[in-house]
MDAnalysis code that builds the backbone (N, CA, C; Angstrom):
import MDAnalysis as mda
import numpy as np

u = mda.Universe.empty(732, n_residues=244, atom_resindex=np.repeat(np.arange(244), 3), trajectory=True)
u.add_TopologyAttr("name", ["N", "CA", "C"] * 244)
u.add_TopologyAttr("resid", np.arange(1, 245))
u.add_TopologyAttr("resname", ["MET", "ILE", "LYS", "VAL", "ILE", "ILE", "ASN", "ALA", "ASP", "ASP", "PHE", "GLY", "TYR", "SER", "ARG", "GLY", "ALA", "ASN", "TYR", "GLY", "ILE", "LEU", "ASP", "THR", "PHE", "LEU", "GLU", "GLY", "ALA", "LEU", "THR", "SER", "THR", "THR", "LEU", "LEU", "ALA", "ASN", "MET", "PRO", "ALA", "THR", "SER", "HIS", "ALA", "ILE", "GLU", "LEU", "ALA", "LYS", "LYS", "HIS", "LYS", "GLY", "LEU", "GLY", "VAL", "GLY", "VAL", "HIS", "LEU", "THR", "LEU", "THR", "CYS", "GLY", "ARG", "PRO", "LEU", "CYS", "ASP", "ASP", "THR", "SER", "SER", "LEU", "THR", "ASP", "HIS", "THR", "GLY", "ALA", "PHE", "ARG", "ALA", "TYR", "ASP", "TRP", "TYR", "ALA", "ARG", "GLY", "ASN", "ARG", "PRO", "GLU", "ALA", "ALA", "GLU", "VAL", "GLU", "LYS", "GLU", "TRP", "ARG", "ALA", "GLN", "ILE", "GLU", "LYS", "ILE", "LYS", "ASP", "ALA", "GLY", "VAL", "GLU", "PRO", "THR", "HIS", "LEU", "ASP", "THR", "HIS", "HIS", "HIS", "ILE", "ASN", "ARG", "PHE", "GLU", "PRO", "MET", "ARG", "THR", "VAL", "MET", "VAL", "GLU", "LEU", "ALA", "ARG", "PHE", "TYR", "GLY", "LEU", "PRO", "VAL", "ARG", "ASN", "ASN", "PHE", "SER", "MET", "PRO", "GLU", "ALA", "GLY", "ASP", "LEU", "ARG", "THR", "THR", "ASP", "LEU", "PHE", "VAL", "ASP", "ASP", "PRO", "ARG", "ILE", "LEU", "LEU", "GLU", "ASP", "ARG", "GLU", "LYS", "ILE", "LYS", "ALA", "ARG", "PHE", "LYS", "ASP", "ALA", "GLY", "SER", "VAL", "GLU", "ILE", "MET", "CYS", "HIS", "PRO", "ALA", "TYR", "LEU", "ASP", "LYS", "PRO", "LEU", "LEU", "ASP", "ARG", "SER", "ASP", "TYR", "THR", "TYR", "ASN", "ARG", "THR", "GLU", "GLU", "ALA", "GLU", "GLY", "LEU", "MET", "LEU", "ALA", "ALA", "LEU", "ARG", "GLU", "LYS", "LEU", "SER", "VAL", "LYS", "ASN", "GLY", "PHE", "LYS", "LEU", "ILE", "SER", "TYR", "HIS", "GLY", "LEU", "GLU"])
u.atoms.positions = np.array([
    [29.845, 23.727, 108.354],
    [29.197, 23.836, 106.709],
    [28.238, 24.391, 106.367],
    [29.034, 25.117, 105.398],
    [27.734, 25.546, 104.582],
    [27.213, 24.817, 103.585],
    [25.730, 24.590, 103.396],
    [26.163, 24.241, 101.747],
    [25.938, 24.420, 100.804],
    [26.332, 24.360, 99.097],
    [26.185, 25.724, 98.838],
    [25.352, 24.885, 97.141],
    [24.652, 25.507, 96.732],
    [23.949, 24.824, 95.442],
    [24.592, 26.127, 94.097],
    [25.377, 25.814, 93.467],
    [25.331, 26.836, 91.690],
    [24.733, 26.370, 91.246],
    [23.800, 27.090, 90.815],
    [22.814, 26.143, 89.742],
    [22.791, 27.368, 88.809],
    [22.262, 26.681, 87.514],
    [22.467, 27.085, 86.122],
    [20.917, 27.053, 85.746],
    [20.463, 28.055, 85.507],
    [19.450, 28.563, 84.626],
    [19.515, 29.140, 83.384],
    [17.982, 28.041, 82.698],
    [18.059, 28.422, 80.661],
    [18.774, 27.859, 80.401],
    [18.680, 25.955, 81.333],
    [19.198, 24.624, 80.221],
    [17.541, 24.451, 79.802],
    [18.420, 23.935, 78.272],
    [17.100, 24.200, 77.094],
    [16.956, 25.053, 76.299],
    [17.314, 26.045, 76.433],
    [17.541, 27.485, 76.162],
    [17.981, 27.103, 74.508],
    [19.138, 26.445, 74.517],
    [19.735, 26.950, 73.123],
    [20.667, 25.275, 73.595],
    [21.068, 25.003, 71.992],
    [22.521, 24.112, 72.396],
    [23.897, 24.314, 73.253],
    [24.039, 25.844, 72.937],
    [25.541, 26.854, 73.305],
    [24.969, 26.942, 74.857],
    [23.663, 26.851, 75.055],
    [23.554, 27.078, 76.526],
    [23.920, 25.972, 77.520],
    [23.023, 24.883, 77.167],
    [23.501, 23.487, 77.658],
    [24.788, 22.900, 77.546],
    [25.154, 22.851, 76.477],
    [26.546, 22.665, 76.844],
    [27.676, 23.050, 77.185],
    [27.148, 24.817, 77.429],
    [27.557, 25.447, 77.994],
    [27.701, 25.013, 80.213],
    [26.351, 24.725, 80.291],
    [26.077, 23.677, 81.675],
    [26.436, 22.694, 81.831],
    [26.783, 21.990, 81.307],
    [27.193, 20.032, 81.447],
    [28.571, 20.716, 81.741],
    [28.766, 21.439, 80.910],
    [31.062, 21.524, 81.384],
    [31.378, 21.408, 82.556],
    [30.486, 23.139, 82.498],
    [30.685, 23.486, 83.907],
    [30.323, 22.442, 85.462],
    [29.698, 21.761, 85.120],
    [29.239, 20.669, 85.397],
    [30.385, 19.497, 85.822],
    [30.642, 19.403, 84.577],
    [31.776, 18.058, 84.563],
    [33.607, 18.058, 85.249],
    [33.141, 19.479, 84.578],
    [34.800, 20.051, 85.068],
    [35.047, 21.035, 86.131],
    [33.659, 21.681, 86.466],
    [33.465, 23.034, 87.276],
    [32.712, 22.758, 88.281],
    [32.305, 23.702, 89.507],
    [31.821, 23.929, 90.282],
    [30.696, 23.549, 90.744],
    [29.631, 23.693, 89.435],
    [28.215, 23.747, 88.493],
    [28.017, 22.228, 89.785],
    [26.535, 22.855, 90.767],
    [25.835, 21.313, 90.959],
    [24.554, 21.474, 90.384],
    [24.042, 22.186, 89.600],
    [22.401, 21.984, 89.614],
    [21.860, 22.921, 88.551],
    [21.203, 22.770, 88.115],
    [20.105, 23.424, 86.841],
    [19.096, 23.627, 87.258],
    [18.372, 24.419, 86.149],
    [16.733, 24.453, 85.457],
    [16.344, 24.366, 84.209],
    [16.032, 23.503, 83.887],
    [14.941, 22.959, 82.649],
    [14.093, 23.946, 82.162],
    [14.446, 24.460, 81.058],
    [12.898, 25.370, 80.535],
    [12.672, 23.708, 79.699],
    [11.211, 24.506, 80.156],
    [9.988, 22.795, 78.965],
    [9.738, 23.427, 77.984],
    [10.149, 24.993, 77.137],
    [9.107, 24.959, 75.797],
    [10.297, 25.862, 74.944],
    [11.388, 25.340, 74.512],
    [12.419, 25.780, 73.745],
    [12.970, 24.802, 73.339],
    [13.592, 24.959, 71.843],
    [13.920, 24.287, 71.193],
    [14.781, 23.271, 71.360],
    [15.549, 23.442, 71.970],
    [16.369, 22.301, 72.016],
    [16.500, 22.151, 73.711],
    [15.059, 21.952, 74.295],
    [15.054, 21.463, 75.147],
    [15.098, 19.659, 75.103],
    [14.230, 18.480, 74.233],
    [15.377, 17.596, 73.685],
    [16.567, 17.256, 73.802],
    [17.137, 18.423, 73.671],
    [18.232, 17.686, 74.002],
    [18.541, 17.383, 75.630],
    [18.896, 18.933, 76.345],
    [18.838, 19.172, 77.179],
    [18.485, 18.060, 78.115],
    [16.779, 17.285, 78.000],
    [16.865, 16.597, 78.487],
    [17.238, 15.024, 78.276],
    [18.109, 14.880, 77.343],
    [18.829, 13.704, 77.365],
    [20.105, 13.918, 77.578],
    [21.188, 15.214, 77.197],
    [22.359, 15.663, 78.386],
    [21.713, 15.221, 80.466],
    [20.978, 15.808, 80.039],
    [19.896, 15.165, 82.236],
    [19.858, 13.955, 82.036],
    [19.584, 12.648, 81.710],
    [19.727, 11.364, 81.784],
    [20.342, 11.016, 81.338],
    [21.536, 11.176, 80.408],
    [23.229, 10.262, 81.058],
    [24.134, 10.976, 81.725],
    [23.409, 11.909, 82.817],
    [24.881, 12.373, 83.869],
    [23.908, 12.710, 84.823],
    [23.517, 12.065, 85.674],
    [22.368, 11.332, 86.356],
    [22.462, 12.702, 87.915],
    [23.870, 12.594, 87.856],
    [24.533, 13.837, 88.968],
    [24.480, 14.832, 89.017],
    [23.844, 15.445, 88.259],
    [23.094, 16.782, 87.895],
    [21.924, 16.744, 88.188],
    [21.294, 18.308, 89.245],
    [20.536, 18.021, 89.627],
    [19.938, 19.352, 88.656],
    [18.708, 19.057, 88.185],
    [17.876, 19.106, 87.132],
    [16.137, 19.390, 87.581],
    [15.730, 20.797, 87.692],
    [14.680, 21.336, 88.289],
    [13.716, 21.956, 87.206],
    [12.994, 22.640, 86.965],
    [11.873, 22.836, 86.196],
    [11.602, 24.695, 86.337],
    [12.130, 24.878, 85.119],
    [12.318, 26.884, 85.141],
    [11.282, 27.536, 84.692],
    [9.644, 28.053, 85.171],
    [9.032, 27.511, 85.102],
    [8.591, 28.826, 84.164],
    [8.278, 29.130, 83.150],
    [8.429, 30.275, 82.340],
    [7.094, 30.708, 81.970],
    [6.943, 32.143, 81.766],
    [5.625, 32.778, 80.658],
    [6.382, 33.759, 80.324],
    [7.729, 33.709, 79.671],
    [7.960, 35.208, 79.193],
    [9.535, 35.034, 77.802],
    [9.482, 33.773, 78.042],
    [10.428, 33.092, 77.406],
    [9.148, 32.256, 76.109],
    [9.813, 32.165, 74.983],
    [8.977, 30.412, 73.453],
    [7.681, 31.545, 73.222],
    [7.133, 29.761, 73.575],
    [5.881, 29.564, 73.400],
    [4.511, 29.015, 73.798],
    [3.968, 29.146, 74.774],
    [3.638, 27.886, 75.779],
    [3.054, 26.898, 75.379],
    [3.052, 25.422, 75.878],
    [2.853, 24.239, 75.619],
    [1.348, 24.172, 75.718],
    [0.179, 24.854, 76.467],
    [-1.236, 24.482, 75.911],
    [-1.641, 25.496, 75.565],
    [-2.890, 25.433, 74.715],
    [-3.208, 25.976, 74.235],
    [-4.466, 26.779, 74.951],
    [-4.990, 27.522, 74.654],
    [-6.201, 28.069, 74.709],
    [-5.406, 28.722, 76.079],
    [-5.077, 28.951, 76.158],
    [-4.066, 30.458, 77.788],
    [-3.470, 31.456, 76.724],
    [-5.180, 32.349, 76.086],
    [-4.652, 34.084, 75.807],
    [-3.842, 34.857, 75.901],
    [-4.320, 35.221, 78.089],
    [-3.775, 35.667, 78.803],
    [-2.569, 35.729, 78.984],
    [-1.617, 34.213, 78.655],
    [-0.425, 34.430, 78.652],
    [0.634, 35.055, 77.640],
    [-0.337, 35.680, 76.537],
    [0.240, 35.225, 74.871],
    [0.157, 36.579, 74.448],
    [1.400, 37.378, 73.471],
    [0.614, 38.036, 72.376],
    [0.086, 38.132, 71.560],
    [-0.016, 39.245, 70.512],
    [-0.903, 39.075, 69.553],
    [-0.499, 37.405, 68.468],
    [1.351, 37.326, 68.656],
    [1.557, 36.303, 67.534],
    [1.425, 34.862, 68.668],
    [0.913, 34.550, 69.585],
    [1.058, 33.239, 70.022],
    [1.913, 33.045, 70.915],
    [2.949, 33.781, 71.289],
    [4.405, 33.925, 72.033],
    [3.909, 34.296, 73.150],
    [5.190, 33.784, 74.763],
    [4.643, 34.162, 75.873],
    [4.965, 35.714, 75.428],
    [3.776, 36.352, 76.595],
    [4.254, 38.119, 76.838],
    [5.509, 38.120, 77.223],
    [6.323, 39.590, 76.730],
    [7.641, 39.666, 77.752],
    [7.920, 40.218, 78.303],
    [8.317, 40.041, 79.534],
    [8.370, 41.188, 81.230],
    [7.895, 42.553, 81.511],
    [8.225, 42.986, 80.035],
    [7.807, 44.049, 80.715],
    [6.534, 44.284, 80.705],
    [5.382, 43.995, 80.026],
    [3.968, 43.432, 80.147],
    [3.803, 43.453, 81.624],
    [4.632, 42.604, 82.735],
    [4.059, 42.103, 83.511],
    [4.762, 43.334, 84.442],
    [5.801, 43.534, 84.402],
    [6.569, 45.174, 85.407],
    [5.627, 46.093, 84.601],
    [5.063, 46.561, 84.456],
    [4.070, 47.878, 83.946],
    [2.004, 47.029, 84.662],
    [2.872, 45.432, 85.228],
    [1.129, 45.810, 86.529],
    [0.335, 44.880, 85.440],
    [0.456, 44.375, 84.322],
    [-0.966, 43.672, 83.844],
    [-0.575, 42.334, 84.391],
    [-2.103, 41.604, 84.492],
    [-1.139, 39.934, 85.102],
    [-2.784, 38.906, 84.460],
    [-1.825, 38.157, 84.037],
    [-2.477, 36.841, 83.300],
    [-3.768, 36.142, 84.450],
    [-4.790, 35.214, 83.703],
    [-5.592, 34.320, 84.306],
    [-4.590, 33.441, 85.872],
    [-4.723, 32.950, 86.255],
    [-4.358, 32.047, 86.999],
    [-4.642, 30.865, 86.915],
    [-6.081, 30.678, 86.384],
    [-5.762, 29.086, 86.090],
    [-5.012, 29.543, 84.700],
    [-5.049, 30.131, 84.315],
    [-3.816, 29.537, 82.925],
    [-2.821, 29.599, 82.720],
    [-2.305, 30.201, 83.938],
    [-0.572, 30.183, 84.614],
    [-0.743, 28.622, 85.173],
    [-1.520, 28.672, 85.771],
    [-1.460, 26.766, 86.755],
    [-1.430, 25.887, 85.264],
    [-2.335, 25.261, 84.453],
    [-2.337, 24.905, 83.674],
    [-1.011, 24.486, 82.835],
    [-0.283, 25.734, 82.365],
    [1.156, 25.814, 81.303],
    [1.695, 25.905, 82.807],
    [2.194, 26.287, 83.548],
    [3.349, 24.782, 84.294],
    [3.060, 24.232, 84.890],
    [1.179, 23.812, 85.048],
    [1.698, 21.861, 84.857],
    [2.549, 21.398, 84.022],
    [1.931, 21.998, 83.027],
    [1.739, 21.075, 81.435],
    [3.911, 20.963, 81.358],
    [4.624, 21.855, 81.526],
    [5.601, 22.481, 81.785],
    [5.855, 21.475, 83.026],
    [5.963, 21.196, 84.143],
    [6.091, 20.131, 85.310],
    [6.730, 18.897, 84.196],
    [5.064, 18.765, 83.711],
    [4.513, 17.065, 83.648],
    [5.428, 16.416, 82.016],
    [5.411, 17.566, 81.231],
    [6.366, 17.531, 80.158],
    [8.223, 16.889, 80.440],
    [8.364, 17.690, 81.764],
    [9.901, 16.838, 81.754],
    [10.060, 15.747, 82.696],
    [8.263, 15.203, 83.410],
    [8.997, 14.318, 84.151],
    [8.628, 12.836, 83.862],
    [7.599, 13.704, 82.325],
    [7.345, 12.523, 81.345],
    [8.573, 11.975, 80.298],
    [9.386, 12.549, 80.041],
    [10.372, 12.479, 79.796],
    [11.677, 11.398, 80.478],
    [11.017, 11.490, 81.224],
    [12.183, 10.675, 82.813],
    [13.304, 11.524, 83.683],
    [12.702, 12.568, 84.027],
    [13.505, 13.941, 84.654],
    [12.986, 14.182, 85.708],
    [13.002, 13.401, 86.889],
    [12.581, 13.807, 88.489],
    [13.201, 15.081, 88.296],
    [12.254, 16.208, 88.553],
    [12.727, 17.371, 88.945],
    [13.270, 17.125, 90.576],
    [14.135, 17.914, 90.812],
    [15.049, 18.396, 92.745],
    [13.657, 19.925, 92.732],
    [13.985, 20.749, 91.969],
    [12.455, 21.449, 92.310],
    [12.385, 22.715, 91.699],
    [11.542, 23.657, 91.790],
    [11.227, 25.266, 91.076],
    [12.139, 26.558, 90.947],
    [11.985, 26.928, 90.330],
    [12.183, 28.259, 89.833],
    [11.614, 28.861, 89.033],
    [11.925, 30.103, 88.018],
    [10.844, 31.018, 87.106],
    [12.137, 31.516, 86.404],
    [11.877, 31.508, 85.502],
    [12.626, 32.863, 84.069],
    [12.101, 34.316, 84.859],
    [12.526, 34.438, 84.735],
    [12.888, 36.063, 84.370],
    [12.033, 36.743, 86.662],
    [12.253, 35.899, 87.604],
    [12.150, 36.172, 88.446],
    [9.945, 36.072, 88.606],
    [9.851, 34.933, 88.117],
    [7.924, 35.755, 87.037],
    [7.537, 35.122, 88.369],
    [7.549, 34.565, 89.443],
    [7.092, 34.109, 90.376],
    [7.387, 35.336, 91.964],
    [7.881, 36.306, 91.599],
    [7.756, 37.600, 92.567],
    [6.534, 38.484, 92.490],
    [5.827, 37.817, 90.904],
    [4.276, 38.631, 91.083],
    [3.053, 37.830, 91.362],
    [2.165, 38.330, 91.889],
    [0.722, 37.388, 91.681],
    [-0.237, 37.680, 90.546],
    [-0.399, 36.345, 89.690],
    [-0.808, 35.209, 91.210],
    [0.088, 34.110, 90.540],
    [1.135, 34.942, 89.799],
    [2.765, 33.402, 89.618],
    [2.748, 32.738, 91.055],
    [2.696, 33.974, 91.982],
    [3.482, 33.223, 93.354],
    [3.025, 31.959, 94.289],
    [1.307, 32.372, 94.439],
    [0.830, 31.689, 94.703],
    [0.831, 30.498, 94.026],
    [0.364, 30.009, 92.633],
    [0.664, 29.261, 91.662],
    [1.598, 28.490, 91.758],
    [2.628, 29.035, 92.523],
    [4.175, 28.494, 92.013],
    [4.457, 27.521, 93.355],
    [3.254, 28.190, 94.603],
    [3.777, 27.677, 95.829],
    [3.100, 26.707, 95.375],
    [1.667, 26.737, 95.052],
    [0.315, 25.722, 95.494],
    [1.223, 24.333, 94.200],
    [1.921, 24.082, 93.177],
    [2.707, 23.323, 92.581],
    [3.613, 22.826, 93.692],
    [4.441, 23.444, 93.897],
    [5.339, 22.983, 94.677],
    [4.699, 22.284, 96.235],
    [3.862, 22.509, 96.704],
    [2.592, 21.777, 97.275],
    [2.997, 20.419, 96.603],
    [2.147, 20.471, 95.261],
    [1.764, 19.410, 94.921],
    [2.561, 18.475, 94.962],
    [3.625, 18.677, 93.915],
    [4.606, 18.137, 93.593],
    [5.221, 17.484, 94.930],
    [5.230, 18.419, 95.717],
    [6.692, 17.946, 97.172],
    [7.904, 18.190, 96.498],
    [8.159, 19.576, 95.951],
    [9.498, 20.126, 95.622],
    [9.841, 21.424, 96.378],
    [11.577, 21.581, 95.932],
    [11.737, 22.907, 96.564],
    [11.919, 23.773, 96.413],
    [12.058, 25.202, 96.469],
    [11.814, 26.333, 95.614],
    [12.405, 27.382, 95.740],
    [13.299, 28.038, 95.552],
    [13.887, 28.850, 95.142],
    [13.490, 29.799, 95.777],
    [14.490, 30.673, 96.759],
    [14.353, 31.635, 98.353],
    [13.930, 33.425, 97.175],
    [13.460, 33.217, 96.568],
    [14.027, 34.941, 95.611],
    [12.298, 35.366, 95.759],
    [11.684, 35.423, 96.923],
    [10.897, 36.115, 97.560],
    [10.451, 35.564, 98.775],
    [9.442, 36.529, 99.032],
    [8.446, 36.774, 100.661],
    [7.604, 36.078, 100.490],
    [7.281, 35.014, 101.630],
    [5.235, 34.785, 101.344],
    [5.403, 33.900, 102.976],
    [5.055, 34.252, 103.807],
    [4.220, 33.780, 105.442],
    [4.127, 32.175, 104.772],
    [2.925, 32.562, 104.286],
    [2.407, 31.137, 104.164],
    [3.137, 29.595, 103.161],
    [4.132, 30.135, 102.317],
    [4.797, 29.535, 102.552],
    [5.890, 28.500, 103.003],
    [5.877, 28.842, 104.582],
    [6.840, 28.718, 105.057],
    [7.102, 27.206, 105.009],
    [6.032, 26.182, 104.745],
    [5.766, 24.733, 104.772],
    [6.660, 23.841, 103.613],
    [7.062, 25.122, 102.698],
    [7.985, 24.365, 101.332],
    [9.610, 24.367, 102.200],
    [10.415, 23.653, 101.451],
    [11.744, 23.247, 101.573],
    [12.582, 25.210, 100.105],
    [13.962, 24.985, 101.039],
    [14.594, 26.186, 99.977],
    [15.583, 26.543, 100.975],
    [16.222, 27.172, 100.223],
    [18.062, 27.402, 101.718],
    [17.699, 28.288, 102.097],
    [18.710, 28.771, 102.992],
    [18.223, 30.109, 103.826],
    [18.404, 30.855, 103.200],
    [19.881, 30.895, 102.108],
    [19.414, 32.705, 101.654],
    [19.586, 31.896, 99.985],
    [19.376, 32.862, 98.768],
    [19.500, 33.414, 97.237],
    [20.731, 34.282, 97.041],
    [21.681, 34.059, 95.848],
    [22.134, 35.026, 95.892],
    [22.319, 35.366, 94.184],
    [21.986, 36.247, 93.757],
    [21.488, 36.321, 92.367],
    [22.447, 36.911, 91.259],
    [24.258, 36.755, 91.987],
    [25.204, 37.594, 91.022],
    [26.001, 36.665, 91.395],
    [26.291, 35.699, 90.326],
    [28.080, 34.516, 90.525],
    [29.455, 35.401, 91.141],
    [29.540, 36.346, 91.162],
    [30.701, 36.962, 90.761],
    [30.756, 37.005, 92.349],
    [30.408, 36.252, 93.333],
    [30.684, 36.318, 94.902],
    [31.448, 36.019, 95.149],
    [31.704, 34.153, 93.648],
    [32.430, 33.596, 94.417],
    [33.693, 33.549, 93.460],
    [34.205, 35.435, 93.102],
    [35.615, 35.791, 93.206],
    [35.379, 36.218, 94.382],
    [35.803, 36.604, 95.184],
    [35.867, 36.710, 96.290],
    [36.384, 35.460, 97.423],
    [37.633, 35.761, 98.099],
    [37.737, 34.889, 99.009],
    [37.082, 34.555, 99.372],
    [37.771, 33.176, 99.986],
    [37.094, 32.401, 101.164],
    [35.931, 33.245, 102.245],
    [37.580, 33.662, 102.846],
    [36.801, 34.352, 104.133],
    [35.720, 35.183, 104.315],
    [35.772, 35.647, 102.617],
    [34.781, 36.963, 102.246],
    [33.408, 36.354, 101.873],
    [33.604, 35.034, 101.581],
    [32.575, 34.518, 101.273],
    [32.220, 33.905, 102.096],
    [32.369, 32.745, 103.553],
    [32.152, 32.962, 104.986],
    [31.581, 34.090, 105.300],
    [32.256, 34.901, 105.279],
    [30.943, 36.423, 106.248],
    [29.938, 36.319, 105.710],
    [29.973, 36.568, 103.908],
    [28.525, 36.764, 103.581],
    [27.336, 35.973, 103.663],
    [27.770, 34.781, 104.409],
    [26.750, 33.800, 103.590],
    [26.833, 33.679, 105.862],
    [27.568, 34.208, 106.922],
    [28.041, 33.353, 107.784],
    [25.908, 33.032, 108.566],
    [25.041, 33.514, 108.182],
    [24.095, 33.298, 109.021],
    [23.544, 32.267, 107.980],
    [23.680, 31.398, 106.951],
    [23.294, 30.275, 106.461],
    [23.576, 29.470, 106.762],
    [22.863, 28.403, 106.782],
    [23.664, 27.001, 106.555],
    [22.907, 26.293, 104.738],
    [22.954, 26.830, 104.940],
    [22.682, 26.647, 102.348],
    [22.725, 27.914, 101.990],
    [22.841, 27.504, 101.150],
    [22.559, 29.174, 99.530],
    [22.849, 28.364, 98.181],
    [21.848, 29.266, 97.413],
    [22.081, 28.709, 96.279],
    [22.041, 30.020, 95.720],
    [23.320, 29.569, 94.685],
    [24.168, 30.834, 94.351],
    [23.336, 30.842, 91.907],
    [22.802, 31.737, 91.874],
    [21.832, 31.425, 90.773],
    [23.410, 32.159, 89.591],
    [23.528, 31.690, 88.653],
    [24.849, 31.611, 87.226],
    [23.684, 31.568, 86.054],
    [24.303, 31.317, 84.961],
    [23.577, 31.880, 83.062],
    [24.882, 31.053, 83.065],
    [26.266, 30.116, 82.530],
    [26.834, 29.330, 82.141],
    [26.527, 29.164, 80.880],
    [27.736, 29.566, 79.143],
    [26.841, 29.222, 78.428],
    [27.362, 28.915, 77.011],
    [27.918, 28.886, 76.222],
    [28.700, 29.448, 74.977],
    [27.895, 29.599, 73.793],
    [27.985, 30.811, 73.456],
    [27.526, 31.146, 72.354],
    [26.911, 31.316, 71.507],
    [25.728, 30.284, 71.111],
    [25.614, 30.562, 69.293],
    [24.584, 31.347, 69.019],
    [24.232, 31.308, 67.846],
    [22.994, 31.639, 66.815],
    [21.316, 32.198, 68.350],
    [21.113, 30.956, 68.301],
    [19.933, 31.382, 69.767],
    [19.943, 32.424, 70.878],
    [21.128, 32.179, 71.669],
    [21.531, 33.023, 72.660],
    [21.571, 34.262, 72.136],
    [22.254, 34.962, 70.757],
    [22.659, 36.255, 70.857],
    [21.148, 36.441, 69.701],
    [20.265, 35.770, 68.744],
    [19.167, 36.841, 69.039],
    [18.104, 36.936, 69.560],
    [18.877, 36.290, 70.571],
    [17.124, 35.937, 71.971],
    [17.396, 36.137, 72.849],
    [18.463, 36.743, 73.275],
    [19.569, 36.404, 75.201],
    [19.540, 38.167, 75.312],
    [19.255, 38.881, 75.901],
    [20.196, 40.435, 76.826],
    [21.379, 39.567, 76.785],
    [21.476, 38.742, 77.229],
    [22.079, 38.370, 77.834],
    [23.528, 37.481, 77.967],
    [24.572, 37.898, 77.056],
    [25.395, 36.610, 76.555],
    [26.297, 36.627, 76.612],
    [27.433, 37.992, 76.526],
    [28.760, 37.163, 76.233],
    [29.320, 37.073, 78.183],
    [28.331, 37.334, 78.727],
    [28.915, 37.464, 80.489],
    [27.960, 36.171, 80.595],
    [27.590, 34.865, 80.073],
    [27.382, 33.982, 80.239],
    [29.030, 33.220, 79.888],
    [29.232, 33.683, 78.980],
    [31.062, 32.553, 78.645],
    [32.120, 32.849, 79.867],
    [32.086, 34.479, 80.609],
    [32.651, 34.434, 81.484],
    [32.149, 33.582, 82.492],
    [30.734, 33.669, 82.635],
    [30.411, 32.578, 84.013],
    [30.926, 31.391, 84.032],
    [30.945, 31.039, 82.453],
    [31.140, 29.637, 82.098],
    [32.276, 28.841, 82.418],
    [33.992, 30.575, 82.056],
    [34.781, 29.837, 82.222],
    [35.384, 29.979, 83.252],
    [34.267, 31.382, 84.358],
    [34.587, 30.993, 85.716],
    [34.624, 30.342, 86.573],
    [33.192, 28.941, 86.563],
    [33.127, 28.304, 87.405],
    [33.594, 26.975, 86.973],
    [34.958, 27.025, 85.411],
    [35.494, 25.700, 85.997],
    [36.800, 25.730, 86.432],
    [37.030, 27.113, 87.085],
    [38.548, 27.066, 87.495],
    [38.318, 26.165, 88.288],
    [39.562, 25.344, 88.415],
    [40.033, 24.953, 89.489],
    [40.413, 25.384, 90.542],
    [40.864, 27.048, 91.098],
    [41.132, 27.492, 91.996],
    [39.652, 27.594, 92.757],
    [38.695, 27.439, 92.034],
    [36.762, 28.004, 92.843],
    [37.034, 26.166, 93.729],
    [37.024, 25.268, 92.899],
    [37.005, 23.889, 93.449],
    [37.062, 24.740, 94.671],
    [38.553, 24.613, 94.432],
    [39.458, 24.445, 95.677],
    [39.037, 25.610, 97.187],
    [38.260, 26.332, 96.657],
    [37.474, 27.489, 97.836],
    [36.578, 26.733, 98.397],
    [36.019, 25.959, 97.691],
    [34.610, 25.229, 98.043],
    [34.971, 24.148, 98.116],
    [35.893, 23.923, 98.706],
    [36.293, 22.485, 99.209],
    [35.057, 22.234, 100.602],
    [35.455, 21.284, 101.153],
    [34.492, 20.244, 102.399],
    [36.249, 20.899, 103.344],
    [37.480, 21.228, 102.979],
    [38.359, 21.063, 104.231],
    [38.220, 23.156, 104.210],
    [37.351, 23.589, 103.579],
    [37.344, 25.404, 103.657],
    [35.618, 25.990, 103.842],
    [34.974, 24.737, 104.174],
    [34.437, 24.674, 104.879],
    [32.729, 25.018, 104.435],
    [33.540, 24.233, 103.014],
    [31.791, 24.543, 102.348],
    [31.333, 22.688, 101.828],
    [30.133, 22.714, 101.499],
    [30.037, 21.620, 100.724],
    [28.860, 21.576, 99.372],
    [29.717, 21.236, 98.128],
    [28.563, 21.774, 96.756],
    [27.593, 20.771, 96.879],
    [26.052, 21.470, 96.577],
    [24.937, 19.846, 96.289],
    [24.414, 20.492, 95.570],
    [23.083, 19.517, 94.967],
    [22.149, 19.986, 94.640],
    [20.848, 20.273, 95.086],
    [20.330, 20.221, 95.275],
    [19.052, 20.585, 95.662],
    [18.068, 19.385, 96.100],
    [18.879, 18.007, 95.603],
    [18.623, 16.518, 95.789],
    [19.492, 16.895, 97.618],
    [20.203, 17.635, 98.234],
    [21.122, 17.172, 98.885],
    [20.479, 18.390, 100.281],
    [19.609, 19.069, 99.437],
    [18.962, 20.203, 100.475],
    [17.760, 19.550, 101.899],
    [18.172, 19.841, 103.513],
    [17.281, 18.873, 104.172],
    [16.045, 19.768, 104.170],
])
């Protein structure tokens, strides 16, 4: 039996993202999401999460979207006070590790204080693949006892819970079940990342990934997909709560 987590990033980005994620959970194959703690629709996402307890909700730690929750984190921000763009990191620039830790701890605590107990940690734009963010996320995962997304290699993090495999393209779900099984044949557990949403002005104004989100939402709500990933076909849909 292959355990499959289908996780939607960007819960809290906008109300359109929130409703798209919720519908793919209620009507489709989605099992999990990760929540941005610093966006205008964060409070709306928290309300939805508290009403729908079956949806696994992790923390989508961010340094590249919105503004920080903490003051005195100047190495994380541009001249406007917003987080720096991903390109800044891609060019080899690095923030202060202590400021990353302070900000990410605040993001986790905001979600916990709101009454949502996180299931796991991952990062927006996979920023944890760079140091010092990788080390900080590992330390926070250990502190809070949370699993992490398996999108990086770090031997000293081998004590952390994660899936055997991480897939960053949900189009694998369009394949027939035998091809999916062949892809996952050496994995007891898999996370498939996705970004379902209904488009609204915040997404259209701020995100480079737009119309594909609506296609993902539609695909994840197909009855044929739920049938394909059923127990009788050798799959078990879980959230990070079900990860051993």
